[in-house]
C-alpha positions in Angstrom: 102.7 56.4 46.1 101.7 60.1 45.3 104.1 60.2 42.5 103.3 60.3 38.8 106.3 58.1 37.5 105.2 55.0 39.5 101.6 55.3 37.9 103.5 55.3 34.5 105.9 52.5 35.4 102.7 50.2 36.8 100.7 51.0 33.3 104.1 49.9 31.3 104.6 46.7 33.2 100.8 45.8 32.7 101.1 46.6 29.0 104.1 44.3 28.3 103.6 41.9 30.9 106.5 42.4 32.8 107.9 40.5 35.7 107.7 43.6 38.3 106.9 43.3 41.6 105.9 46.7 42.6 106.3 46.6 46.6 104.8 49.7 49.1 106.1 49.3 53.1 103.0 51.6 54.1 104.1 52.7 57.7 101.5 55.2 58.2 103.2 58.2 57.2 104.9 59.9 54.3 108.3 61.6 55.3 106.7 63.3 58.2 102.7 63.5 57.5 100.2 61.0 58.4 98.5 59.2 55.7 95.1 60.2 56.9 96.0 64.1 56.3 97.4 63.4 52.5 95.8 60.9 50.9 92.0 60.3 50.1 92.3 57.0 48.9 94.4 54.7 51.4 94.1 51.3 50.1 97.2 51.7 47.9 96.0 48.4 46.0 93.1 49.6 44.6 95.3 52.2 42.3 97.4 49.2 41.1 94.4 47.1 40.5 93.7 50.0 38.4 96.3 48.7 36.1 95.5 45.2 36.0 98.6 44.2 38.3 97.8 41.5 41.0 97.8 42.4 44.3 98.4 41.2 47.9 97.5 43.5 51.2 99.8 41.9 53.8 98.5 43.3 57.4 99.7 40.9 59.8 102.3 40.2 62.2 102.8 36.9 61.3 106.1 36.9 59.5 105.9 33.2 58.7 102.6 34.0 57.2 103.5 37.0 55.5 106.6 35.5 53.7 104.4 32.7 52.4 102.2 35.4 50.9 104.7 37.6 49.4 106.5 33.7 48.3 103.3 33.4 46.6 102.6 36.3 44.7 106.4 36.7 43.3 106.4 33.4 42.2 103.3 34.2 39.7 104.6 37.4 38.7 107.6 35.4 37.3 105.2 34.3 35.0 105.0 37.6 33.0 102.6 39.3 35.3 103.3 42.0 37.6 102.2 42.4 41.1 101.8 45.1 44.0 102.4 44.2 47.6 101.3 46.6 50.0 102.6 45.8 53.8 101.0 47.7 56.0 102.9 48.1 59.4 103.9 50.2 62.1 106.8 53.3 62.0 108.6 53.2 65.2 111.4 55.8 64.4 112.0 58.6 62.8 111.9 58.8 58.3 115.4 59.9 58.8 118.6 60.1 61.6 117.6 63.3 62.7 114.0 62.8 62.6 113.6 62.4 66.5 109.7 60.9 65.7 107.3 63.0 68.2 104.5 61.1 66.5 105.2 57.9 67.1 103.7 56.6 70.3 105.1 55.5 72.9 102.3 53.1 74.0 101.3 52.2 70.9 105.0 50.9 69.8 105.4 49.3 73.2 102.3 47.1 72.4 103.0 46.3 68.9 106.3 45.0 69.9 104.8 43.0 73.1 102.1 41.5 70.8 104.8 40.4 68.1 106.9 38.3 71.0 103.9 36.9 72.5 103.0 35.3 69.0 106.2 34.2 68.4 106.2 32.7 72.0 103.2 31.0 71.6 104.3 29.5 68.0 107.5 28.6 69.2 106.1 26.6 72.0 103.4 24.5 70.4 105.4 23.6 67.7 107.9 22.3 70.4 110.7 24.6 69.0 111.5 26.2 72.3 110.4 25.3 75.8 109.5 27.7 78.6 113.3 28.0 80.1 114.9 28.7 76.5 112.5 31.6 76.0 113.3 32.8 79.3 116.9 32.4 79.2 116.5 34.4 75.5 114.3 37.2 77.4 117.4 37.7 79.7 120.1 37.6 77.2 118.3 40.5 75.1 117.4 42.7 78.4 121.3 42.4 79.0 122.3 43.3 75.5 119.7 46.2 75.9 121.0 48.1 78.9 124.4 48.6 77.1 122.6 50.3 74.4 
């Protein structure tokens, strides 16, 4: 979000009413710099709104809800109105292969992963997609697979 060409592109898309979706995956870091240390305005959608773009800020762990929200804004974009989607998430791994990501807090990573798993399990149980035994079986299979990595 710190590149001038992005803003030029947003301006042109808005001016010419192009069906363009600009998507920012905000994982809280630039290449190696925490956003708090590099950006004065952390809500990137405010920048896109200044060009008249329709904006969506996705900040939840429910993948199905994210899909529904994103599908809606993409469908609206097809009617020649550019849009901007900011997907706020957490960086679990480094920026590149050699980046050992010392800044990623292991406990926070585990809490988020466990929360995602619990949300999915609750949803599958309440919608009768899976039962307790099936969930336990899946967990055991995943644990076995991870032992070999």
